[in-house]
N, C-alpha and C positions, 0 to 999 in steps of 0.2 A: 560343752559340745552336745549337739543333738545328733544322735546316731540313728540312721534309718537302716534297719537290717532287712534285706530282701532275700528271700529264697527264690531260686530260679524257677522258671515255668516248668511244666511237666516235660520230661524227656521221653524219648522213645523207649528207654529201658525202664523208667518209672512205669510206663503204660503196660509193659509186659511182665513186670515183676522180676527184673534182672538186676543183680547187684552191680553198682557202678563204681563207687569209690572214686578213684582218680582216672578211671577209664573215661574217654571223651565222647559220651553219647550226646547226640544232637537233641534239640527241642523237638517234640512232637508237633503235629499241626495244632492240637489243643494248647500246647505250651507256647507256641508262637502267638496264639490269640490271647493267652493269659498275659504274656509279656506286653502286648499292645495295650491291653486294658490297664495294666499296672502303669505303663508310661503315661496314659491319659490321666490316671489318678494323681501322678506326681508332676505333671507338666507345669503347674503353677507354683510348685514349691521353690523356694529360694535355696539353691544348692551351691555349695562351695567346692566340692570335689566328689568324684565317683571312683571308688575302688572296686575292682572286680576280679574274682577268681579267673585264672586263665582258661579254665575248662569252658567249652563253648556254650553249654547250657546256661551257665551263670553269666558268661561274658556277653552273649547275645541278648540275654534279658536286660543287662545293664545298657547295652548299646541302643536298645529300644527306648529306654529312658533318656539316654544322652541325645537322641535326635531332637528332643524338645529343649535341650540345654547345650547347644553347640559351643558355648563359651566356657563351659565348666571343664576343668582338667579331668581326663579319664586315665586311670592308672591300673594296669594289670598287676595284681598282687598275689604272689604264690602263697603267702601266709593264709589266704582265704580259701585254699584248696580244701576239698572234702577229705576226711580221714581215708587213708589208703586201706582198702578192704582185703589186701593180700590175696590169698587163694580163693576168696569168695568172689572176687571181681570177675564178672562174666557169667557167673552161675545164676540160675533161676532160684527164686526163694524156696521152692519145694526141694530142690537139690541141696541147698544149704541146710534146711531143716533135717533132711535125711542123712547127710554126711557129717554135719557139724552141729548136731542138736544141742549137746552140752555147752559148746562154745557160744552158740547163738543165744542160749538162755543166759549165760553169764554176761554177754554183751548187753542184753536187754535189761537185766536186773542189777548188775554190778559193773558198769562200763569202766570204772576207774581201775579195776584190777584185771581187766580182760585185754587180750590182744588177738586179733584175728590172725590165723596162721599166715606167717610171712608178711603180715601187714604192719601198720603203724601203731605204736603204743598210744594209749590215751594220754599218758603224761606228755608225749611229744606234741600231739595236736593241741592239748591244753596250753602248753608253754608257747607254741608259735602263735596261737590266736590271742592269748592274753598279752603277750609281749607286743604284738602288733597294735592291739587296741591301746595299750599304754603309750606307745610311741605316737600314734595319731592324736591321742588326747593331749599329749604334751605339746605337739606341734600346732594343733588346731583347736585350742580350748573353747573358742567362741564361734565355731563354725558349724554348719549343717553338713553332715558327711553321710554318704551312702556306702554300705558294704553290700555288694551283690555276690551272694555266696551260696552255701549249701546247708543242709539240714543240721548236721552235727555242729557246725560252726555257729549257727544261730542259737542253738540250744545252749552251747557253752557260754556265749555272751549273755544270754538271758539269765542263766543260772548264776553267773558271776555277779551280775547286777543285783540280783535278789539275795545273794549270799546263801543259796541253798546247796545242799549236798549234790555234788556232780553225779552221784549214782542215781539221782532222780530225773536226769535229763530226758530219758526215753519215755517219761510220762507226759512230756510236752508234745503236742502235735503242731507242726509248722506247715501250713498249707503252701502248695506251690504258688509262686508269684504273690505271696502275702507280704505284709509289712509289719515289722515289729519295731517299736521306737523306744530308745533309752536316752534319757537326758542326764548328762554328767555335769555337776556343778561343783561348788566349793565344799559341799557336805556329802550327803548320800547320793548315789545314782538312783534314778527313778525309772521304773518300767511304765511307760505311758500307754503303750498298746502292745498286744501280743497276737501275732498271726492274723492281723486284720485283713479281711478279704472281701469286704463289701463291694469293692470295685469289680469283682469277678462275676458276681451274680451266678448264673447257671454254669459259668465256666469253672467254678471252684472244684478242686479235686476232692473226691470223697475218700476219707481215710481208709475205709474198709477195702477199697479197690487198689490200694497201693501197698503191696506186700514186701517190696524191697526198696531201700532208699539210696 
């Protein structure tokens, strides 16, 4: 299976440094432009299925791609939702730092043992993402598949393919509307590309300007 991982375009809350989690923030104007550039990048790819998180920032990014592939099945998939940020959802990054400094640092450095207050545990998102990947892999072993999803989901799948400690996932930067490709065969999975964003040009998101994911 060839898995094309897509992170959604910039959302309105990405732009202003507000934690989203499973809140349904829309794409910003830049995010819409990024989604269109991504769709152009993928329009000649032979795709077999598109799975998308139900949240509109990821779903609408996927729908931009789907416009060039009207014959390809489009499936809303709750397993691709972002991690639930609990009490952080809706807060600005500075407020999270001020109110939950210790918890934020634990999330950054040791995500596997952290849980945002009233949020989703890492073990839960890890299980739902890996279980879904394994199901798709068993059902579509020779197909090219898109997951249009979120930052943490992409990081988990990349770390899983590489066999690296999940506590290292926040050392990965996944650009908005970028592409990461993993190929699964009969032996090892191979990370073919990570956070590829050449198609974005000047539309690419600058990491230093995105303080909340």
